[in-house]
C-alpha positions in Angstrom: 0.0 0.0 0.0 1.6 3.3 -1.1 2.3 5.9 1.6 3.1 9.5 0.9 4.7 11.6 3.7 5.1 15.4 3.3 6.3 18.1 5.7 5.5 21.8 5.2 6.9 24.6 7.4 4.5 27.5 7.8 5.3 30.8 9.5 1.9 31.1 11.2 0.2 29.9 14.4 -0.7 26.3 14.7 -4.5 27.0 15.1 -4.6 29.0 11.8 -2.8 26.2 9.9 -5.1 23.5 11.4 -8.2 25.5 10.5 -7.0 26.2 7.0 -6.3 22.5 6.5 -9.8 21.5 7.3 -11.4 24.4 5.5 -13.7 23.2 2.7 -13.5 26.7 1.0 -9.7 26.6 0.9 -9.7 23.1 -0.4 -11.8 24.4 -3.3 -9.2 27.2 -4.0 -6.3 24.8 -3.8 -7.8 22.3 -6.2 -9.0 24.7 -9.0 -7.1 22.6 -11.6 -9.4 19.7 -11.1 -12.6 21.7 -10.8 -13.2 20.3 -7.4 -16.3 21.2 -5.5 -18.1 20.0 -2.4 -21.5 18.6 -3.4 -22.6 16.7 -0.2 -22.2 16.6 3.5 -20.3 19.7 4.8 -20.0 21.9 1.7 -18.4 25.0 3.3 -16.7 26.2 6.4 -14.6 24.1 8.7 -15.2 20.3 8.8 -15.4 18.7 12.2 -15.1 15.2 13.7 -17.7 12.7 12.4 -18.7 15.0 9.4 -18.4 13.9 5.8 -17.8 15.8 2.6 -18.5 14.6 -0.9 -16.1 16.0 -3.5 -16.9 16.1 -7.2 -13.8 16.6 -9.4 -12.2 15.7 -12.7 -9.2 13.5 -12.2 -7.4 11.8 -15.1 -10.0 13.1 -17.4 -12.9 11.4 -15.5 -15.6 13.2 -13.4 -15.6 11.5 -10.1 -17.2 11.7 -6.6 -15.4 10.9 -3.4 -16.8 11.0 0.1 -14.5 11.2 3.1 -15.2 11.2 6.9 -13.3 12.9 9.6 -12.6 9.9 11.9 -10.2 11.4 14.4 -9.9 15.0 15.6 -7.7 16.6 18.3 -7.7 20.4 17.9 -5.2 21.9 16.9 -2.7 19.0 16.6 -4.2 16.2 14.6 -7.1 15.0 12.4 -7.7 12.2 10.0 -10.0 11.9 7.0 -10.8 8.5 5.4 -12.5 7.7 2.2 -15.9 6.0 2.7 -16.8 5.9 -1.0 -14.9 6.8 -4.2 -12.5 5.5 -6.8 -9.9 4.2 -4.4 -10.2 0.9 -2.6 -9.3 2.9 0.5 -7.4 5.9 1.7 -6.4 7.5 5.0 -5.0 11.0 5.3 -3.4 12.0 8.6 -2.8 15.7 9.3 -0.4 16.4 12.2 0.6 19.9 13.4 3.4 20.9 15.8 4.7 24.4 16.6 8.3 25.4 17.2 9.4 29.0 17.6 6.5 30.6 15.7 6.7 28.0 12.9 4.1 25.4 12.4 5.3 22.0 11.1 2.5 20.4 9.1 3.0 16.7 8.5 0.8 14.8 6.0 0.7 11.0 5.8 -1.5 9.7 2.9 -1.9 6.0 2.5 -4.0 4.5 -0.2 -5.0 1.3 -1.9 -6.2 1.2 -5.5 -8.7 -1.3 -6.9 -7.9 -3.9 -9.5 -5.2 -5.8 -7.7 -2.0 -6.1 -9.7 -3.1 -3.6 -12.3 -3.9 -1.1 -9.6 -0.5 -1.6 -8.0 1.3 -1.1 -11.4 -0.7 2.0 -12.0 0.3 3.3 -8.5 3.9 2.7 -9.2 3.9 4.1 -12.8 1.7 7.2 -12.2 -0.8 7.6 -9.4 1.6 8.0 -6.4 3.4 10.9 -8.2 0.0 12.4 -9.2 -1.2 12.4 -5.6 2.1 13.7 -4.3 1.9 16.7 -6.7 -1.8 17.2 -5.8 -0.9 17.3 -2.1 2.2 19.5 -2.6 0.0 22.1 -4.4 -2.6 22.0 -1.7 0.0 22.5 1.0 1.6 25.4 -0.8 -1.9 27.1 -0.9 -2.4 26.5 2.8 1.1 28.0 3.5 0.4 31.0 1.2 -2.9 31.8 2.9 -1.6 31.2 6.4 1.4 33.5 6.1 -0.6 36.5 4.8 -3.9 38.0 5.6 -5.8 35.8 3.1 -6.7 33.3 5.8 -9.2 35.7 7.3 -11.5 35.2 4.3 -11.6 31.4 4.9 -11.8 30.8 8.7 
């Protein structure tokens, strides 16, 4: 099962970074390239524990829906979203936050499993893991951008 681990340093308070990471509205901004929009469950604002969001987006040229659930939540240090329906066989996205000297360290751990057995595993190795990594890096760059300037005030 592929696992993507990313670390982003953000010069902003931990609470701001945590809130921006769970902001439905910022997620829409950060995924403009895939025309992502929230179409079910929580569709704006800050998602909370036991809430779902259904995303509709175009990935790999195919319009898709994916629903995830916030399964763990410890403000402002940790939350987990897990897919409950969608194109993956499963995924779990852990978001961890620590603060050191005015800098928030945002750690993402994204583990996923593709359908179709061996074919899915080959697709992961050849393409999907890199695609998801680029997607998450872009999202994290947008979180950092908004957190470090006044733009965050429009979203939390």
